[in-house]
C-alpha positions as CSV (number, residue, x, y, z in Angstrom):
1,M,119.8,153.0,132.2
2,R,120.3,150.2,129.8
3,L,122.9,148.6,127.6
4,T,123.0,149.3,123.9
5,L,123.3,146.6,121.3
6,R,127.0,147.2,121.4
7,G,127.0,146.9,125.2
8,W,125.1,143.6,125.1
9,T,127.6,142.3,122.6
10,A,130.5,143.4,124.9
11,L,128.8,141.7,127.9
12,F,128.2,138.5,125.9
13,V,131.9,138.4,124.9
14,V,133.0,138.9,128.6
15,V,130.6,136.1,129.8
16,V,131.7,133.7,127.1
17,S,135.4,134.5,127.7
18,L,135.0,133.9,131.4
19,A,133.3,130.5,130.7
20,M,136.1,129.6,128.3
21,G,138.7,130.7,130.9
22,W,137.1,128.5,133.5
23,E,137.3,125.6,131.1
24,F,140.8,126.2,129.5
25,G,142.5,128.6,131.9
26,P,142.4,132.4,132.0
27,R,145.9,133.3,130.8
28,A,145.1,133.4,127.1
29,L,141.9,135.4,127.6
30,N,143.0,138.1,130.1
31,A,144.1,140.4,127.2
32,V,140.5,140.4,126.0
33,V,138.3,140.1,129.1
34,V,140.0,142.5,131.4
35,P,140.0,145.6,129.1
36,L,136.5,144.9,127.9
37,A,135.2,144.5,131.4
38,V,136.9,147.7,132.5
39,V,135.4,149.7,129.6
40,L,131.9,148.3,130.3
41,L,132.1,149.0,134.0
42,A,133.4,152.5,133.3
43,G,130.5,153.1,131.0
44,V,128.0,152.0,133.6
45,V,129.6,154.3,136.2
46,A,129.9,157.3,133.9
47,V,126.3,157.1,132.6
48,G,124.9,156.3,136.1
49,R,126.6,159.4,137.6
50,A,125.3,161.7,134.9
51,D,122.7,164.1,136.2
52,R,119.6,165.1,134.3
53,P,120.7,167.8,131.7
54,E,118.9,171.1,132.0
55,I,117.4,172.6,128.8
56,R,116.6,176.2,128.2
57,R,114.6,177.4,125.2
58,A,114.7,180.8,123.5
59,P,111.4,182.4,122.4
60,V,110.6,181.8,118.7
61,P,109.8,185.0,116.8
62,E,106.4,185.2,115.2
63,G,106.2,184.9,111.4
64,F,104.2,184.2,108.3
65,P,103.8,180.9,106.3
66,G,107.0,180.3,104.5
67,D,109.3,182.1,106.9
68,R,112.2,180.2,108.4
69,R,113.4,180.1,112.0
70,T,116.4,178.8,113.8
71,I,115.5,176.9,117.0
72,E,118.2,176.7,119.7
73,L,118.4,174.6,122.8
74,A,120.9,175.5,125.5
75,I,121.8,172.3,127.4
76,E,123.7,172.3,130.7
77,S,125.2,169.0,131.9
78,S,127.4,168.0,134.8
79,A,129.5,165.4,133.0
80,T,131.1,164.8,129.6
81,V,128.9,162.3,127.8
82,S,127.8,161.6,124.2
83,A,124.2,162.5,123.7
84,T,121.4,162.2,121.2
85,V,118.9,165.1,121.3
86,R,115.5,164.7,119.9
87,D,113.0,167.6,119.9
88,D,109.3,167.0,119.3
89,V,107.7,169.3,116.7
90,G,104.0,169.8,116.4
91,D,101.9,170.1,113.3
92,G,102.1,173.2,111.1
93,I,105.9,173.3,111.2
94,A,108.4,171.6,108.9
95,V,111.9,170.7,110.0
96,L,114.4,171.5,107.3
97,E,117.3,169.3,106.2
98,S,120.7,170.2,107.4
99,D,124.2,169.8,105.8
100,D,125.5,168.9,109.3
101,E,126.2,165.1,109.3
102,T,125.4,165.0,113.0
103,A,121.8,166.1,112.4
104,A,118.9,164.1,111.0
105,I,115.2,164.0,110.7
106,E,113.2,161.0,112.1
107,D,109.4,160.9,111.8
108,G,109.4,164.7,111.2
109,A,111.4,165.4,114.4
110,P,115.0,166.8,114.4
111,V,117.7,164.5,115.9
112,V,121.1,165.8,116.7
113,E,124.2,163.8,117.8
114,T,126.5,165.8,120.1
115,T,128.8,165.6,123.0
116,L,127.7,167.4,126.2
117,A,130.4,169.0,128.3
118,G,129.1,171.7,130.6
119,D,127.2,174.4,128.6
120,D,126.4,173.4,125.1
121,R,123.9,174.5,122.3
122,V,122.2,172.5,119.7
123,G,119.9,173.8,117.0
124,Y,117.9,173.1,113.9
125,E,116.0,175.0,111.2
126,I,112.3,175.0,110.7
127,R,109.9,176.5,108.2
128,L,106.5,177.9,109.3
129,E,103.8,176.2,107.4
130,E,100.3,176.8,108.8
131,R,98.5,179.6,110.6
132,G,98.1,179.1,114.4
133,E,100.1,178.5,117.5
134,H,102.3,175.4,117.2
135,R,104.2,173.6,119.9
136,L,107.9,172.9,119.9
137,G,109.1,170.3,122.4
138,P,109.4,168.5,124.7
139,A,112.9,167.2,124.1
140,T,114.4,163.9,125.0
141,I,118.1,163.5,125.6
142,T,119.7,160.0,125.5
143,V,123.2,160.1,127.0
144,S,125.8,157.3,126.5
145,D,129.4,156.6,127.4
146,L,132.1,157.4,125.0
147,F,132.1,153.9,123.6
148,G,128.4,153.7,123.2
149,L,127.9,150.7,125.5
150,V,125.5,152.1,128.0
151,R,122.7,154.7,127.6
152,R,120.2,156.6,129.7
153,R,117.2,158.5,128.6
154,F,116.1,161.8,130.1
155,A,112.7,163.4,129.1
156,D,112.4,167.1,129.5
157,E,108.9,168.7,130.0
158,G,109.7,172.2,128.7
159,T,108.1,173.5,125.5
160,T,107.7,176.7,123.6
161,T,105.4,177.9,120.8
162,A,105.8,179.3,117.3
163,L,103.0,181.7,116.4
164,V,102.3,181.7,112.6
165,Y,100.3,184.7,111.2
166,P,97.7,184.2,108.5
167,R,98.6,185.0,104.9
168,V,98.1,188.6,104.0
169,Y,97.0,189.9,100.6
170,E,96.9,193.4,99.2
171,V,93.5,195.0,99.1
172,R,92.7,197.0,96.0
173,S,92.4,200.7,97.1
174,G,92.7,202.8,93.9
175,P,90.0,205.2,92.7
176,G,86.8,203.3,91.9
177,S,87.7,200.3,94.1
178,E,84.7,199.0,96.0
179,V,86.4,199.6,99.4
180,R,87.9,203.0,98.6
181,A,84.9,205.2,99.5
182,V,84.3,203.5,102.8
183,T,88.0,203.5,103.6
184,D,88.2,207.3,103.0
185,A,85.2,207.8,105.3
186,L,86.7,205.6,108.1
187,A,90.0,207.4,107.7
188,G,88.4,210.7,108.7
189,Q,87.6,212.4,105.4
190,D,85.2,215.3,106.0
191,R,82.2,215.0,103.7
192,D,81.5,218.6,104.2
193,A,84.9,219.7,103.0
194,F,84.9,219.6,99.2
195,D,88.3,218.9,97.6
196,H,87.7,218.3,93.8
197,L,85.7,216.4,91.2
198,R,86.9,213.4,89.2
199,E,85.4,211.0,86.7
200,Y,83.1,208.3,88.1
201,Q,84.7,204.9,88.2
202,R,83.1,201.5,88.7
203,G,82.7,200.8,92.4
204,D,82.3,204.5,93.5
205,S,79.5,205.0,96.0
206,L,76.4,206.6,94.4
207,R,76.2,209.0,97.3
208,D,79.5,210.6,96.1
209,V,78.1,211.3,92.6
210,H,77.9,215.1,92.0
211,W,74.3,215.1,90.6
212,K,74.2,218.9,90.0
213,S,77.0,218.5,87.5
214,A,75.3,215.5,85.9
215,A,72.1,217.5,85.5
216,K,73.9,220.3,83.7
217,R,75.8,217.9,81.4
218,P,73.4,215.0,80.7
219,D,75.5,213.7,77.8
220,A,78.8,213.8,79.8
221,D,80.2,211.1,82.1
222,L,79.3,211.2,85.7
223,V,81.7,212.8,88.1
224,V,82.1,212.1,91.8
225,T,83.2,214.4,94.7
226,E,86.5,213.9,96.5
227,Y,86.5,215.2,100.0
228,A,89.4,216.7,102.0
229,D,91.1,214.8,104.8
230,T,90.5,215.9,108.4
231,E,93.2,216.0,111.1
232,E,91.2,213.5,113.1
233,T,92.0,209.8,112.9
234,G,89.1,207.5,112.0
235,T,88.3,204.3,114.0
236,A,86.9,201.0,112.7
237,T,86.1,197.7,114.4
238,I,86.2,194.6,112.3
239,A,83.7,191.9,113.4
240,A,84.5,188.4,112.0
241,E,82.7,185.0,112.2
242,C,82.8,181.7,110.3
243,V,81.6,178.2,110.3
244,S,83.8,175.3,111.3
245,G,86.6,174.6,108.8
246,R,86.7,178.2,107.4
247,D,88.8,179.8,110.1
248,D,92.0,180.0,107.9
249,E,90.1,181.8,105.1
250,L,88.5,184.2,107.7
251,A,91.8,184.9,109.4
252,T,93.4,185.8,106.0
253,A,90.5,188.2,105.2
254,V,90.7,189.8,108.7
255,A,94.4,190.4,108.5
256,S,94.3,191.7,105.0
257,V,91.5,194.2,105.6
258,A,93.0,195.3,109.0
259,R,96.4,196.0,107.4
260,H,94.7,198.0,104.6
261,L,92.8,200.1,107.1
262,L,95.9,200.7,109.2
263,E,97.8,201.9,106.2
264,A,94.9,204.3,105.6
265,D,95.5,205.8,109.0
266,V,92.5,204.2,110.6
267,D,92.6,202.9,114.2
268,V,91.5,199.3,113.9
269,G,90.0,197.0,116.5
270,L,88.7,193.4,116.2
271,A,85.7,191.5,117.5
272,L,86.4,187.8,117.0
273,P,84.6,184.7,118.3
274,N,87.4,184.0,120.8
275,A,89.0,187.4,121.3
276,D,88.6,191.2,121.2
277,C,91.2,193.9,120.4
278,E,90.6,197.6,121.2
279,P,91.1,200.0,118.3
280,G,94.6,201.3,117.9
281,S,97.4,201.9,115.4
282,G,101.1,201.6,115.0
283,H,103.5,198.7,114.4
284,D,103.0,197.1,117.8
285,H,99.2,197.2,117.5
286,A,99.5,195.7,114.0
287,R,101.4,192.8,115.5
288,R,98.7,192.3,118.1
289,L,96.0,192.2,115.4
290,L,98.0,189.6,113.5
291,A,98.5,187.6,116.6
292,A,94.7,187.6,117.3
293,A,94.1,186.6,113.7
294,A,96.7,183.8,114.1
295,R,94.7,182.4,117.0
296,L,91.3,183.0,115.5
297,E,88.8,180.2,116.0
298,A,85.6,179.4,114.2
299,G,82.4,180.6,115.8
300,E,79.5,183.0,115.6
301,L,79.3,186.4,117.1
302,E,76.5,187.8,119.2
303,A,74.2,190.0,117.3
304,G,75.1,193.1,119.3
305,R,78.8,192.8,118.6
306,R,78.1,192.3,114.9
307,E,75.8,195.4,114.8
308,E,78.3,197.6,116.5
309,A,81.1,196.9,114.0
310,D,82.0,199.1,111.1
311,V,83.2,196.1,109.0
312,V,81.8,192.6,109.1
313,I,83.6,189.6,107.6
314,R,81.8,186.3,107.2
315,S,83.1,183.0,105.8
316,D,81.1,179.9,105.0
317,A,80.7,177.3,102.4
318,D,79.7,180.0,99.8
319,G,83.0,181.9,100.4
320,T,84.2,184.9,102.3
321,R,82.4,188.2,102.1
322,V,83.3,191.6,103.5
323,V,80.3,193.8,104.5
324,I,81.1,197.5,104.5
325,D,78.5,200.3,104.6
326,D,75.7,197.8,103.8
327,R,77.6,196.5,100.8
328,S,78.5,192.8,100.7
329,I,81.7,192.3,98.7
330,P,83.4,188.9,98.0
331,F,86.9,188.9,99.5
332,E,88.3,187.5,96.3
333,R,87.1,190.6,94.4
334,L,88.8,192.9,97.0
335,V,92.2,191.3,96.6
336,G,92.2,190.4,93.0
337,D,95.2,188.3,92.2
338,R,95.9,185.8,95.0
339,D,99.4,185.3,93.8
340,R,100.2,188.8,95.0
341,E,100.7,187.9,98.6
342,R,102.3,190.6,100.7
343,T,106.0,189.9,101.3
344,S,107.4,189.4,104.8
345,H,108.7,193.0,105.1
346,D,105.5,194.8,104.1
347,R,102.8,192.7,105.8
348,L,102.8,195.1,108.7
349,G,103.1,198.2,106.5
350,A,106.7,198.8,107.5
351,P,109.7,199.6,105.3
352,D,111.8,196.9,103.9
353,L,114.6,196.2,106.4
354,R,115.7,192.9,104.9
355,G,119.2,192.3,103.6
356,R,120.7,195.5,105.1
357,D,123.2,193.4,107.1
358,R,123.4,190.5,104.6
359,P,125.4,190.7,101.4
360,D,123.1,188.3,99.6
361,G,120.1,190.4,100.3
362,G,118.1,187.4,101.5
363,P,115.3,187.4,104.0
364,D,116.1,188.3,107.6
365,E,115.8,185.7,110.4
366,S,112.6,187.0,111.9
367,G,110.6,187.6,108.8
368,V,109.1,190.7,110.6
369,P,111.0,194.1,110.6
370,T,112.4,195.2,114.0
């Protein structure tokens, strides 16, 4: 507990007034000294009796870079005191300006002026900036008396985390795309069940070319065989590795390819340098894959894990490449236009639920459909 600048000023006035009263008599100074001394003493008592406020934090929903979140702190106090709440915010998160005059940003951390009286809540807005798991907290609460003469600082140890998924881009999957043939095979297409013939397009696998038709019509364009889908669900494991400093690029490639395979009805698993995910499907599994990609760390896989995978993604100084069916494809070629990043509602392959309960049709609070 310590005096504020205002408190030291008040104490100085009291001391000087007492000295002058000793010299010239107290009558003329009683109207100044007594009220000021009472207020100063009351402030010391009020702040000294204040117990440590208890802070409870709500979990922060995961999201993608650019998504916004509201952070709320529930504070329980035993006395009515003025308070300044400051919450520490780690890297990878930006605190947004507020129209509230009681809120400010100091050195990247939110600072909120409030009055604590029992159960109260303070909050601030953040924007998710970088992939990874980012810390929010601990908070410090500085309480003071109603006149701002005395203050006392309490440091809380509680923290929470905000998990930021990697950016996800749409993988080209039309006829002739370099990943289409392998995706169809992984999705469970029966290569013994003929469906129809179509014109050859750049990127089609040569093993799908219908050579008998080509031999009969040497002057005509090549045609490839389309196979019928089976009722069985395919399974694919994505193995990923990278050198130091390329983990963000690798995580983006892993999340983009995994989402593409999930939309093709393939059960997807991951083999990462710091984690493994068993193959699965569905919305919850997609979130688990994204969470694993969010926490992905640079490193090299063991040869056995790499060889067992159906898809291998590597990222180094030369770029990021996706190896499928013995074909090495630059990730940039798979996604094409990098400006076409998947929006928040469809990164998990789910329908757009944003704006249903909001008249302005703006993005929902979570950034991920519920």
